[in-house]
C-alpha atoms as a printed R data frame, in Angstrom:
    type eleno elety resid chain resno       x       y       z
1   ATOM     1    CA   UNK     A     1 -12.978  14.341 -20.744
2   ATOM     2    CA   UNK     A     2 -13.546  13.578 -17.068
3   ATOM     3    CA   UNK     A     3 -10.730  12.874 -14.613
4   ATOM     4    CA   UNK     A     4 -11.208  10.359 -11.816
5   ATOM     5    CA   UNK     A     5  -9.152   9.685  -8.706
6   ATOM     6    CA   UNK     A     6  -9.290   6.444  -6.794
7   ATOM     7    CA   UNK     A     7  -7.575   4.728  -3.887
8   ATOM     8    CA   UNK     A     8  -6.863   1.110  -3.119
9   ATOM     9    CA   UNK     A     9  -4.311  -1.017  -1.224
10  ATOM    10    CA   UNK     A    10  -1.855  -3.817  -1.731
11  ATOM    11    CA   UNK     A    11  -0.995  -6.223   1.068
12  ATOM    12    CA   UNK     A    12   1.762  -4.968   3.380
13  ATOM    13    CA   UNK     A    13   5.039  -6.527   2.301
14  ATOM    14    CA   UNK     A    14   4.020  -6.855  -1.364
15  ATOM    15    CA   UNK     A    15   4.833  -3.282  -2.387
16  ATOM    16    CA   UNK     A    16   7.970  -4.232  -4.331
17  ATOM    17    CA   UNK     A    17   6.109  -7.049  -6.104
18  ATOM    18    CA   UNK     A    18   3.308  -4.646  -7.046
19  ATOM    19    CA   UNK     A    19   5.865  -2.289  -8.593
20  ATOM    20    CA   UNK     A    20   7.624  -5.134 -10.448
21  ATOM    21    CA   UNK     A    21   4.388  -6.460 -11.924
22  ATOM    22    CA   UNK     A    22   3.478  -2.985 -13.143
23  ATOM    23    CA   UNK     A    23   6.784  -2.597 -14.944
24  ATOM    24    CA   UNK     A    24   5.401  -5.190 -17.359
25  ATOM    25    CA   UNK     A    25   1.641  -4.620 -17.502
26  ATOM    26    CA   UNK     A    26   0.231  -6.977 -20.087
27  ATOM    27    CA   UNK     A    27  -0.464  -5.287 -23.441
28  ATOM    28    CA   UNK     A    28  -3.965  -6.783 -23.534
29  ATOM    29    CA   UNK     A    29  -4.813  -5.044 -20.268
30  ATOM    30    CA   UNK     A    30  -3.644  -1.696 -21.633
31  ATOM    31    CA   UNK     A    31  -5.738  -2.298 -24.753
32  ATOM    32    CA   UNK     A    32  -8.778  -3.194 -22.639
33  ATOM    33    CA   UNK     A    33  -8.399   0.123 -20.795
34  ATOM    34    CA   UNK     A    34  -8.279   1.972 -24.100
35  ATOM    35    CA   UNK     A    35 -11.259   0.012 -25.455
36  ATOM    36    CA   UNK     A    36 -13.269   1.062 -22.389
37  ATOM    37    CA   UNK     A    37 -12.468   4.711 -23.116
38  ATOM    38    CA   UNK     A    38  -9.747   5.249 -20.516
39  ATOM    39    CA   UNK     A    39  -6.552   7.221 -20.995
40  ATOM    40    CA   UNK     A    40  -3.812   8.881 -18.968
41  ATOM    41    CA   UNK     A    41  -3.837   6.247 -16.179
42  ATOM    42    CA   UNK     A    42  -1.279   7.120 -13.497
43  ATOM    43    CA   UNK     A    43  -0.712   5.213 -10.230
44  ATOM    44    CA   UNK     A    44   1.135   6.560  -7.191
45  ATOM    45    CA   UNK     A    45   2.247   4.541  -4.168
46  ATOM    46    CA   UNK     A    46   2.974   5.488  -0.556
47  ATOM    47    CA   UNK     A    47   3.639   2.460   1.599
48  ATOM    48    CA   UNK     A    48   0.950  -0.032   0.651
49  ATOM    49    CA   UNK     A    49  -1.522   2.709  -0.286
50  ATOM    50    CA   UNK     A    50  -2.193   3.162  -4.000
51  ATOM    51    CA   UNK     A    51  -3.593   6.339  -5.513
52  ATOM    52    CA   UNK     A    52  -4.502   6.622  -9.175
53  ATOM    53    CA   UNK     A    53  -5.869   9.090 -11.670
54  ATOM    54    CA   UNK     A    54  -7.486   8.168 -14.939
55  ATOM    55    CA   UNK     A    55  -9.325  10.022 -17.679
56  ATOM    56    CA   UNK     A    56 -12.520   8.807 -19.340
57  ATOM    57    CA   UNK     A    57 -14.884  10.311 -21.839
58  ATOM    58    CA   UNK     A    58 -17.988   8.831 -20.208
59  ATOM    59    CA   UNK     A    59 -19.316   7.402 -16.963
60  ATOM    60    CA   UNK     A    60 -16.562   5.810 -14.839
61  ATOM    61    CA   UNK     A    61 -18.616   2.896 -13.547
62  ATOM    62    CA   UNK     A    62 -19.890   1.959 -17.005
63  ATOM    63    CA   UNK     A    63 -16.390   2.126 -18.476
64  ATOM    64    CA   UNK     A    64 -14.919   0.202 -15.505
65  ATOM    65    CA   UNK     A    65 -17.530  -2.544 -15.970
66  ATOM    66    CA   UNK     A    66 -16.578  -2.803 -19.656
67  ATOM    67    CA   UNK     A    67 -12.894  -3.007 -18.689
68  ATOM    68    CA   UNK     A    68 -13.616  -5.672 -16.047
69  ATOM    69    CA   UNK     A    69 -15.598  -7.760 -18.564
70  ATOM    70    CA   UNK     A    70 -12.538  -8.184 -20.798
71  ATOM    71    CA   UNK     A    71 -10.996 -11.702 -20.493
72  ATOM    72    CA   UNK     A    72  -7.423 -10.372 -20.366
73  ATOM    73    CA   UNK     A    73  -8.420  -7.972 -17.582
74  ATOM    74    CA   UNK     A    74  -9.973 -10.846 -15.664
75  ATOM    75    CA   UNK     A    75  -6.771 -12.862 -16.002
76  ATOM    76    CA   UNK     A    76  -4.696  -9.848 -14.840
77  ATOM    77    CA   UNK     A    77  -6.984  -9.182 -11.877
78  ATOM    78    CA   UNK     A    78  -6.704 -12.812 -10.779
79  ATOM    79    CA   UNK     A    79  -2.900 -12.504 -11.045
80  ATOM    80    CA   UNK     A    80  -2.975  -9.307  -8.966
81  ATOM    81    CA   UNK     A    81  -5.542 -10.519  -6.404
82  ATOM    82    CA   UNK     A    82  -2.908 -12.332  -4.359
83  ATOM    83    CA   UNK     A    83  -1.181  -9.023  -3.559
84  ATOM    84    CA   UNK     A    84  -4.141  -6.627  -3.427
85  ATOM    85    CA   UNK     A    85  -6.300  -6.026  -0.364
86  ATOM    86    CA   UNK     A    86  -8.900  -4.043  -2.288
87  ATOM    87    CA   UNK     A    87 -10.984  -6.088  -4.700
88  ATOM    88    CA   UNK     A    88 -11.049  -3.664  -7.618
89  ATOM    89    CA   UNK     A    89 -13.241  -6.078  -9.594
90  ATOM    90    CA   UNK     A    90 -16.124  -5.546  -7.158
91  ATOM    91    CA   UNK     A    91 -15.876  -1.755  -6.982
92  ATOM    92    CA   UNK     A    92 -14.417  -1.702  -3.474
93  ATOM    93    CA   UNK     A    93 -12.118   1.203  -4.349
94  ATOM    94    CA   UNK     A    94 -13.271   4.710  -3.555
95  ATOM    95    CA   UNK     A    95 -13.738   6.735  -6.736
96  ATOM    96    CA   UNK     A    96 -13.672  10.525  -6.503
97  ATOM    97    CA   UNK     A    97 -14.827  12.609  -9.447
98  ATOM    98    CA   UNK     A    98 -15.438  16.048  -7.935
99  ATOM    99    CA   UNK     A    99 -12.558  18.070  -9.431
100 ATOM   100    CA   UNK     A   100 -12.450  21.518  -7.800
101 ATOM   101    CA   UNK     A   101  -9.293  22.869  -9.440
102 ATOM   102    CA   UNK     A   102  -7.325  21.894 -12.498
103 ATOM   103    CA   UNK     A   103  -4.371  23.692 -14.010
104 ATOM   104    CA   UNK     A   104  -3.707  22.653 -17.589
């Protein structure tokens, strides 16, 4: 299982809205993540900066493309696009996969 870290941004002033929307992530989006092979998705926020970790049993970009192809994901991303600066659908987020230390 590989762990990935990525960073993206929401528009300044929309931080509270971002948090509220993620209190009720649509079940179909969660299922699409699982169907793409993702697990253990955690997002952190500092100001309008978003940092996330996610686990995947394969190649991140292939799994992300599968996730993005899901109709419910596309609907969610359109809903979120008004408050995000980073277009996560086009791979604009920086993905880091070089884990140098991990304590389990």
